[in-house]
Legacy VTK file of the C-alpha trace (Angstrom):
# vtk DataFile Version 3.0
C-alpha trace
ASCII
DATASET POLYDATA
POINTS 302 float
0.000 0.000 0.000
1.042 3.573 -0.577
-0.244 7.110 -0.504
-1.088 6.934 -4.219
-3.648 9.541 -5.286
-6.168 6.842 -6.252
-6.496 5.857 -2.587
-7.413 9.405 -1.568
-10.935 9.470 -0.248
-13.057 12.555 -0.932
-16.682 13.534 -0.544
-19.483 13.132 1.970
-20.232 9.860 3.702
-22.742 9.210 6.462
-21.590 7.738 9.736
-24.485 5.319 9.409
-26.762 4.584 12.314
-27.499 0.929 13.010
-31.305 0.617 12.796
-32.839 -1.464 15.577
-36.233 -2.870 16.461
-37.901 -1.802 19.690
-36.313 -4.775 21.495
-32.838 -3.588 20.447
-32.205 -6.263 17.817
-30.606 -5.101 14.556
-33.137 -4.253 11.830
-31.379 -5.444 8.697
-34.270 -4.583 6.360
-34.217 -0.926 7.443
-30.429 -0.933 7.174
-30.587 -2.102 3.555
-33.218 0.516 2.722
-31.114 3.216 4.387
-28.046 2.218 2.363
-30.025 2.235 -0.892
-31.426 5.686 -0.112
-27.979 7.010 0.778
-26.549 5.883 -2.551
-29.440 7.212 -4.649
-29.206 10.559 -2.800
-25.547 10.919 -3.782
-23.436 9.971 -0.768
-19.881 9.343 -1.956
-19.032 6.604 0.556
-20.604 4.865 3.557
-19.195 4.514 7.070
-20.359 1.518 9.088
-20.195 0.686 12.810
-18.611 3.831 14.110
-19.777 5.610 17.247
-22.940 6.768 15.418
-23.525 3.107 14.521
-23.387 2.087 18.217
-20.416 -0.201 17.583
-19.620 -0.262 21.300
-22.815 -2.159 22.124
-22.937 -4.453 19.095
-21.499 -7.939 19.478
-18.602 -8.950 17.199
-21.011 -11.098 15.167
-23.492 -8.223 14.844
-20.756 -5.842 13.726
-19.590 -8.324 11.093
-23.158 -8.883 9.874
-23.926 -5.158 9.674
-20.818 -4.526 7.564
-21.558 -7.515 5.320
-25.133 -6.335 4.753
-24.001 -2.797 3.896
-21.343 -4.104 1.506
-23.821 -6.439 -0.152
-26.445 -3.712 -0.575
-23.927 -1.155 -1.848
-22.783 -3.643 -4.453
-19.583 -1.788 -5.250
-21.359 1.449 -6.168
-19.617 3.395 -3.387
-16.747 2.486 -1.031
-17.634 1.099 2.385
-15.545 2.116 5.393
-15.927 0.096 8.578
-14.906 0.924 12.104
-12.369 -1.250 13.892
-11.404 0.316 17.188
-10.275 -1.006 20.549
-7.975 0.096 23.337
-6.577 -3.460 23.190
-4.367 -3.637 20.092
-4.934 -7.374 19.620
-8.693 -6.797 19.730
-8.397 -3.931 17.225
-6.535 -6.310 14.919
-9.325 -8.886 15.252
-11.910 -6.207 14.499
-9.961 -5.058 11.430
-9.696 -8.613 10.083
-13.406 -9.189 10.672
-14.607 -6.094 8.797
-12.251 -6.787 5.906
-13.552 -10.358 5.706
-17.053 -8.841 5.617
-16.019 -6.844 2.532
-15.056 -3.370 3.789
-12.927 -1.312 1.402
-11.352 0.829 4.150
-10.877 0.471 7.889
-11.541 3.420 10.220
-9.671 3.082 13.500
-9.842 5.523 16.401
-7.089 6.417 18.807
-7.207 3.901 21.691
-9.328 5.210 24.545
-8.664 5.063 28.294
-5.057 3.745 28.141
-3.531 7.102 27.056
-0.754 5.633 24.866
2.358 7.655 24.070
3.107 8.652 20.457
5.405 5.614 20.242
2.554 3.433 21.474
0.178 4.905 18.899
2.682 4.179 16.147
3.026 0.545 17.206
-0.749 0.224 17.608
-1.592 1.525 14.142
1.208 -0.467 12.512
-0.391 -3.576 14.003
-3.873 -2.546 12.814
-2.583 -1.900 9.288
-0.852 -5.270 9.164
-4.044 -7.018 10.236
-6.333 -5.029 7.945
-4.498 -5.404 4.631
-6.779 -2.568 3.474
-6.291 1.198 3.564
-6.658 2.518 7.117
-8.124 5.899 8.056
-7.123 7.248 11.463
-9.875 8.683 13.655
-8.997 11.424 16.126
-11.924 12.025 18.483
-10.584 13.269 21.823
-14.097 13.906 23.146
-14.607 10.131 23.225
-11.070 8.790 23.679
-9.660 11.251 26.208
-6.552 11.723 24.058
-5.935 14.264 21.318
-3.789 12.990 18.460
-1.751 16.106 17.667
-0.903 17.219 14.144
2.706 16.071 14.579
1.563 12.635 15.730
-0.973 12.336 12.871
1.710 13.278 10.341
4.096 10.691 11.821
1.355 8.041 11.646
0.669 9.079 8.038
4.054 7.593 7.144
2.933 4.095 8.206
2.331 1.886 5.194
-1.407 1.490 4.768
-2.480 4.688 6.546
-4.252 6.827 3.925
-6.154 9.489 5.831
-7.572 10.906 9.027
-11.057 11.687 10.258
-10.393 14.783 12.362
-12.911 15.417 15.150
-10.697 17.436 17.482
-12.696 20.600 16.867
-9.343 22.381 16.414
-9.173 24.018 12.998
-5.577 25.133 13.564
-4.600 21.497 14.125
-6.446 20.438 10.969
-4.647 23.093 8.939
-1.283 21.966 10.329
-2.042 18.483 9.008
-3.206 19.820 5.623
-0.058 21.948 5.272
2.299 18.981 5.617
0.329 15.878 4.666
1.822 13.321 2.278
0.500 13.061 -1.260
-2.718 11.062 -1.356
-3.457 11.482 2.354
-7.126 12.377 2.962
-8.199 14.809 5.653
-11.897 14.417 6.452
-13.850 16.392 9.015
-15.396 14.404 11.847
-17.715 17.292 12.772
-20.449 18.477 10.412
-20.136 22.081 11.541
-16.452 22.144 10.501
-17.075 20.825 6.967
-17.146 24.210 5.254
-14.058 25.501 7.064
-12.077 22.334 6.398
-12.980 22.378 2.686
-11.937 26.030 2.468
-8.599 25.083 4.043
-8.047 22.349 1.433
-9.620 19.324 3.113
-11.333 16.462 1.345
-14.763 15.957 2.879
-16.810 14.805 5.847
-17.792 11.702 7.755
-21.186 13.074 8.621
-23.962 12.566 11.152
-26.301 14.955 9.306
-25.859 12.955 6.092
-28.036 10.311 7.719
-30.933 12.783 7.459
-29.992 14.993 4.475
-27.530 12.957 2.393
-28.152 14.823 -0.837
-27.454 18.250 0.582
-24.400 17.162 2.532
-23.024 15.652 -0.684
-23.830 18.878 -2.545
-22.131 20.962 0.157
-18.913 18.957 -0.159
-19.028 18.948 -3.970
-19.466 22.731 -3.981
-16.512 23.168 -1.636
-14.282 20.828 -3.619
-15.196 22.727 -6.796
-14.371 26.068 -5.134
-17.983 27.291 -5.291
-18.019 28.695 -1.780
-21.066 30.927 -2.303
-23.153 27.783 -2.833
-21.269 25.879 -0.120
-21.969 28.655 2.392
-25.681 28.744 1.553
-25.928 24.999 2.078
-23.841 25.109 5.239
-25.880 27.799 6.966
-29.126 26.155 5.853
-28.047 22.921 7.535
-26.248 24.367 10.573
-29.311 24.214 12.892
-29.687 20.497 12.115
-25.952 19.880 12.536
-26.181 21.434 16.004
-29.478 19.756 16.948
-27.938 16.344 16.273
-25.801 16.899 19.368
-28.444 18.270 21.734
-27.954 14.917 23.504
-25.269 12.269 23.037
-24.857 11.073 19.444
-26.597 8.987 18.044
-29.643 9.609 20.282
-30.928 12.661 18.313
-30.195 11.356 14.808
-31.834 7.996 15.495
-34.943 9.789 16.740
-34.862 12.034 13.639
-34.701 9.042 11.297
-37.549 7.415 13.191
-39.563 10.637 12.775
-38.748 10.515 9.045
-40.106 6.968 8.879
-36.777 5.410 7.944
-35.960 3.353 11.055
-37.634 1.956 14.150
-37.259 3.209 17.728
-34.525 0.842 18.936
-31.444 2.105 20.763
-29.234 0.236 23.227
-28.373 1.043 26.804
-26.577 2.909 28.179
-28.099 5.232 25.546
-31.790 6.038 26.016
-34.379 7.605 23.686
-34.372 11.348 23.062
-36.005 13.482 25.754
-39.137 15.524 25.062
-37.177 18.792 25.004
-34.618 17.218 22.681
-37.402 16.049 20.391
-38.734 19.591 20.085
-35.265 20.891 19.168
-34.595 18.181 16.586
-38.092 18.394 15.083
-37.700 22.146 14.566
-34.293 21.630 12.940
-35.662 18.892 10.659
-38.481 21.212 9.542
-36.032 24.069 8.978
-33.872 21.782 6.832
-36.891 20.441 4.936
-35.887 16.923 5.942
-39.381 15.835 6.966
-40.590 16.650 3.462
-37.838 14.510 1.883
-38.832 11.089 3.181
-39.651 9.638 -0.241
LINES 1 303
302 0 1 2 3 4 5 6 7 8 9 10 11 12 13 14 15 16 17 18 19 20 21 22 23 24 25 26 27 28 29 30 31 32 33 34 35 36 37 38 39 40 41 42 43 44 45 46 47 48 49 50 51 52 53 54 55 56 57 58 59 60 61 62 63 64 65 66 67 68 69 70 71 72 73 74 75 76 77 78 79 80 81 82 83 84 85 86 87 88 89 90 91 92 93 94 95 96 97 98 99 100 101 102 103 104 105 106 107 108 109 110 111 112 113 114 115 116 117 118 119 120 121 122 123 124 125 126 127 128 129 130 131 132 133 134 135 136 137 138 139 140 141 142 143 144 145 146 147 148 149 150 151 152 153 154 155 156 157 158 159 160 161 162 163 164 165 166 167 168 169 170 171 172 173 174 175 176 177 178 179 180 181 182 183 184 185 186 187 188 189 190 191 192 193 194 195 196 197 198 199 200 201 202 203 204 205 206 207 208 209 210 211 212 213 214 215 216 217 218 219 220 221 222 223 224 225 226 227 228 229 230 231 232 233 234 235 236 237 238 239 240 241 242 243 244 245 246 247 248 249 250 251 252 253 254 255 256 257 258 259 260 261 262 263 264 265 266 267 268 269 270 271 272 273 274 275 276 277 278 279 280 281 282 283 284 285 286 287 288 289 290 291 292 293 294 295 296 297 298 299 300 301
């Protein structure tokens, strides 16, 4: 593997929710329908079993089955990226092998949580994940969930590992993102991990978004990224500010509580969510419903 330009991932891809029945079991029929809708609406790639997909409370077999079903439904029309994260390197390797066996085109692997590894430990960890994956690996920096920020210098060092082809940056630190963009290797993708930073990252030279809002408005998130990549920032700004209330509402409570409720309201998935997450509160519902109306999402359920 190398940082060849043809491995560079660009565009908008939803961090897909995992639809569930009321009893918490995975709803594969709704998942397939969601994937089909995402592709017809113009999403450029799909991201399976990340934090929005409740990977932490899916069993290994469920995670494998969800990825396999997404891959099968996508049918090669768009790339499928699958999460493979653990704070136990051996477990992260097992996860990476499993999602690749299920057909994933890329592996998305977050910085190990809780352990607080040193930069040397991160390098060894991601080398091991890349060796196990035998597919391009995208780093995922999300300090709000892991307790550890992967600095620009560390990300750029990890970018030299064979097999590492990009980063999903959810640090909320635009200066850090720009430091990565300024010195990244050829072919190395920099994707936003926060919807609200999409416009700014594109303006700085970034490549796209792994998006929560794309679950609800995939067509407009794809259009926003396409406009930014084409340099049409008047159009990109209009789209961004039109969607900003929804982007913010999706985090009125812990992700994916609001977006799963929104998709249920849109008639796309059932009510299931797994503990320790609970359904959206009444006040949260009012906020998300207003944002969905403002974005026109409730009128786009066909």
